[in-house]
Steps between C-alpha positions, in 0.01 A plus 500: 500500500139580598266278704330352196833390350597350826176313540525363133850393561399318817223321328724398209764374730247300695371341179853408400572302816602147423315215631683281736606153383243334721223712352605412148510126586151509660356697215644255247369203687154644540483598135612155391235338721225729364589410143528148585155489667335713240632315191459174681128572540488600137663180390242306703222679328370687796304811369583698827875479438536871462404561863844370606676808330311785673506315829873419481627835358260738688474292829772251560795681349453833699442300816808304457709809421350673817589206720853504367526868577375449852748212547791712371405805707486296826829341411665832450363632821632203693842542338511874582411419862782261533737755364364756739557269799858430399569880436343587841719246678803629321421852586459414868844327494662816337342722754604283799854490361503875440385571858765259639272239620674235272874459457632459147530123531146462637368720227672293226388175658138612517503641142641173371228309689233727372617458138507121545115507568242636260249631753491619860296181581787297345758679716283429814490124408880500446552673834268252673683206348834630600387562859363145515829369364700694753275386796539137380882551492504642855294214626737242342797694644355491849438127471867423408 
C-alpha cells in the first residue's frame, strides 16, 4: 500500500467516525430550535424569518458541536488521568512487593484498599479517615 492509499484510507476512516450520543442529541435539539424559530417567525409574518436558518445552521449548530467536543475531550482526559494514577499506585505496590519491602499480606491489603477507591486522592482520604478513627479509639481506650 503506497502513501496515497494510506492517506485516502485515513481520511475515509476519519469521515466514517460516529458522532457521540451527546453530539447527536445537541445537534438534534439545535436543529429543532432553529426550525421552530424560523417557521415561528414565518407564521408571525416576519419578512426576515429566513435569517434564522443561516444563523442557526452556520453559526449556532457548529458552535454547539464544538462545545460538546471540547467537553468530551476534557472528560476523557480526566478519566485517563484517574486511570494513570491508579495504575501508577498499583505499579508502585508491585515494585515494593517484588523488592521485599512489603509482605504478601501487606501487599494484598494495600491492593484491596487501592481497588476500593477510584483515585489516589480517594485513597488518601480513606487513609486519613482510618487514621482518625484509630486515634479516636486509642483515646477512648486510654480513658477507660
